[in-house]
N, C-alpha and C positions, 0 to 999 in steps of 0.2 A: 305177466302175473298181476300187475296193478298194485304191488305192495309198496308201502311208503314208510320210511324210517324217519322220524322227526328229530331234529336236534333242538334241545331246549336248555334254558340256563338263564341266570340274571344277565342284565346288561353289562358288556365289557368282560364277560368270562372268557371270551376267545372262541365262541361257538361259530361265528361267521368265517373266521380264519380257518378253522377246521373243515368247515362246509367247503370253503374254497379249495382246499388241499385235496378233499374227497371227490369233488366234482369237477374241478378245473373251471368253475363259473366265472371267477374273477370279480365277485361282488365287492362293492366298495365297503371298507370298514371304517369305523370312526370311534373316537373316545368320548362321545357325548354321553351324559348321565341319563339320557332318555333313549328308549328304544324306538326302532322304526315301527311303522304300523303294518307293513306288509311282509309276507314270507317270501323267501327265495327258493325256488325250485330247481333241482339238479339231478344229476344221475351219476352214480358212482360205479366204476368198473371193479369187479371183485378180482383181486390178484389170486392166480391159481397156477402154481408151479407145474401141475399135471399137464397144462396145455403144451408147454415147452418140452415136457417129456414125451408126449405123444408125437409132437412135430419132429423128433429125432428119427422116428421111424415111419412117418407118413409124410411124404412131400406134399406141399400144399402152397396155394397162393397167399392165403391169409389166415391169421388166427384171430378169433373173435371171443373175447371174454364175456362172461355173463354180467348183467348190470342190475342194479337196484335203485329205485327212485328215493331221493332224499329231499327233505324240506327243512330249510333253516327258519325256524319259528321265531317271531319277534321276542326279544328278551324281556324279562320281568324287571320293572324298575318302579320306583315311587311314582304314583299317580298316573301310571300308563296302563294299568290292567283293564280298566273299563273301556279304554279307547282303542286298544289294539286287538288283533285277532288271535291272541294266544290260545284261549281255551277252545275256540272253534277249530283252529288248525290242528291242535292236539287230537281233537276227536277224529279227525280224518287220517290218523296215522295207525300203523299196525304195531309199531314199537317205538321206543324213545332212546335217544342217547342224550344223557344229562350231563353237560359240561359244567364242571365245578371250578371256580377260579382258585388256584392254589399258588399263585405267584404275587409278589409285591412289586408295584411299579408306580411310583408317585406321578408318571405322566399318563397313567391310565386310571381315571378316577373310579372308586368303587362306589356303588350306589348308597351304601351305608357308611362310607368312609372308613371301613374296617374290613381286613381280609379275615373271613371267618367262613370257610366252606360249609361247615355243619349248619350254621344258621342259613346260608344260602340254600342248602339242601332242604331244610325245613320250609323256607318261604315259598319255594316253587311247589313242594309237595302239598303244602297247605291250600294253595290256589286249586290244585286239582281236587283235593278232598272236599273243599267247600262247595265246589260244583257238583261233586258227587252227592253230597249231603242234600243239596237243593232238590236233586232228581229223586233221590231216595224218599224225601218227606212228601213229595207229591204222590208217589205210589201208596205211601202209608195212609195218606188221607182217603184215597180211593178204596182201600181195603177195610178201613175201620167199620164203615156201616155194614157190608155184608158179613163181616166176621162177627159182628155184635148180634146178627140175626141167625147165628148158627151155621153159616157156610164154612165147612171143614177146610176146604182148600184155601179159603180166604184166611182162616185162622193160622194155618201152617204157614202161609206166605207172610203173613204179618209177624209171626215169630222170627222168621228168617231176616226180615227187614229190620226188626228191632235189634237183632244180633249185629248186623252191619252198622246200625246207627251208633251202638255202643263202641264198635270198632273204630269208627270215624272219630267220635268224641275222644278217644284215647290217641288221636292224631296218627292213626296206622292207615296205610294205603289198603285198597281192596285186594290187591294181589297177595297180601300176607294173611288174609282171612282164612282160617282153616274151617272148611265146610265141605260136606259131601257133594258129589255131582248131583245127587238127587235133589238135595236142598238148593243147590245153585241155580236150578232152572227158574226159581222165583225171581231171580235178578238178572237173568240173561238179556232181557229186553232193555235193561238200564245202561248198558255199555258203559260202565264206570271208567272214567279217565284214568283213575289210579290203579286200574286193573292191568294196564298195558305193561308188557315186560319193559324193563329199563336197563340199559348198560351205562355205567357211570364212568366219566372221564375226568381225571384230575389233570387240569392244565397247569403245569409247573413252569418255573423259570428255567432258562437254558442250562444252567449248571446241574439241575436236578433231573434232566431228561432220562437218564439211565437208572438212577436209584431212587428217585423221588425225594420228598422233603417232609418236614414235619406236619405241614398241612395235609399232604396226601396221606400220610400214615394215619392221622385222625379219621380221615374219611373211610379208609380200609377197616379200621377198628370199628367204626360205627356200623358199617354196612355188612360186617361179617355175620351178624345175627341174622340178616335177611337172606344171606347166601347169594348176595348180588355180585356181578362180575365188575371189578374196577380196573381200568387201564390208567397208566400214568404217561402222558405225552406232553411234550413242550410244543405248543402250536406255533410259536414264532420260529423254532428250528424247522418244523414240518413245511412252513411256508418257504424257508430258504432252500430246503431239499427239493421242493417241487419246482423250483426255478432253475435247477441245474439241468443242463442239456444231456450230458453223456452219463452212462452207467458208471464209467471210471470215476468221474467226478463225484457222484453219489456215494460210491463205495469209500473213497478217501474221506468224505465228509462223515459218513457214519462211523468209520473206524476212529476218526479223530474224537467223536462224541461218546465212543464206547457203546454203539448201538449195532445190533446185528442187521436190522431192516428198519424202514421208515415206520414210525408209529402209526401212520395213516393206514398202512397195509394191515397191521394188526387190528386196527380199529374197524376197518372195512369188513374183514373177515368175521370179527366178533359180532358186527351188526347183522351180518348174513345169517350167522348161527342164531342170533336172537330172534330173528324172524321165523326161525324154524324151516329154513330152506335147505334144499339139496341141489346138487348139481349132476347133470349128466352131460355126455358129449356126443356129438356127431362128427365123423371124420371123413375126409376125402380130398382129392386133389385140388378142388375149388376153395375149400375152406375147412378148418378145424374150429368147431364152435362149441362154447359152453352154454348150457340152457339151464334156466331156473324152475324148479318145482317146489311144491310144499312137500314136507315130509310125509310119507304115506301114500303119494299119489301113484296110480298104476300106469301101465304102459299105454293104454287107451288115452288117459289124460295127458300123458306126456307127449303123445303124438299131436294132440290138439294145441300144446304150447308151440310146437314147430309151425303148424299150419292146420287150419280147420279142415281142409281136405284130407289131411292124413288121419285125422280123428274120425271123419265121417266114412272113409273107406278103409279103415284099419283092417288089416288081415292078420299080421303077426309082427312080433318085434324080435330081431336077431340081436342078442346081448353078448357082449365081451366085457369081462371084468377088467378094469384098468390095470391091475397087476399083471393079469395074463398077457395083455397086449404089450406092455413094457418088457416083460420077461421073454415073450416069443418074438417080439420085434416086428410083427406084420400080422394084418388080417388073415393072409393066406396060411400062415404058420399056426394061427389060433384055430383056424378050420381044420387043418390037418390033424391037430392034436386033440380035437374034439372040445375045444374050449369056447365054442360059440353055442349058446343055448338058444332054443326057439321058444318064445314065450307068447301067451295069449293076452287078452285084454286085461285080465285081473292081476297080472304080474306086478308086484310092487317094486318100483324102480328104486335102486339103491345108489347112494351117493357115489359118483365116480363111474357108474355104468357107461359103456359106449353102445349106443343103440343105432340100429339100422331098421327103420320102420318100412315094413312092406304094406302097400295099400293099393286100393283100385277104386277109381271114382268114374 
């Protein structure tokens, strides 16, 4: 799919620790007050219990979860913005995970010597909006002259751009701008950084992993107006969980911390949803595999995700709903009960569909 989810935040917010937990990359972390100048690339496996449910009724050699690319973007710190690749790497992502420091630790210095996630939130957000404003002003300059000579389209575009400028001047991100789709076409080419969907993660201390703390509560209250999703996670605990080898050890650890599942699993699923992605499955004795598609993609496009030959020679898709497969316990039973539908190219693939692509090349 080629989709990327970027992890951003101030230096020493714990974002690289979370990146390591999500990707298993093992990137070195530090407590330096300055950020690195390079991004870390990784891939996160998306946890999906449906794979194990399918495997109960379909013998197979292996189970393959779907994945999403993630990038740990250099943190924001004093004096580092001009020298690092922060803004450029943000532009190359499809969605963002913004990690906010909500823990006190004298051994991990804060870039401003004070734990204040709301200020950190504004600091990172402002960097994106400043860049957006620069791009906006350049387009305004291009439209002023034609608008002044009576070009109606330029006049309309200029009106929309002025509305965005006022929005940015009020320190608001592009994604909260209330504007019609018709008017939005005037800024589509600008690809605003602050337009990208954002998932916020409050990185708390160990004791607050289950219920959060006063810092995370402030963040939730602040972002409630935006309708943004906020997760509370203790990155240090997640790092310890990721090092445990057996499922029994992990369960004991989670029970002791009052957690139902690792926070990284919740985070990964939330990031997947943030990218507006859906999962379909292919099943067989060789493998049960989960595949990623964008919401709204049809069967013909889904076939191309599996292999270009399938897309080129597409004939039809045989579709079983996940619930039907689990209830009836086999593909043969689904066929006997009429629970396999035959669909053409235009069929919109639903999350959880089990597909068998028929093709000829």
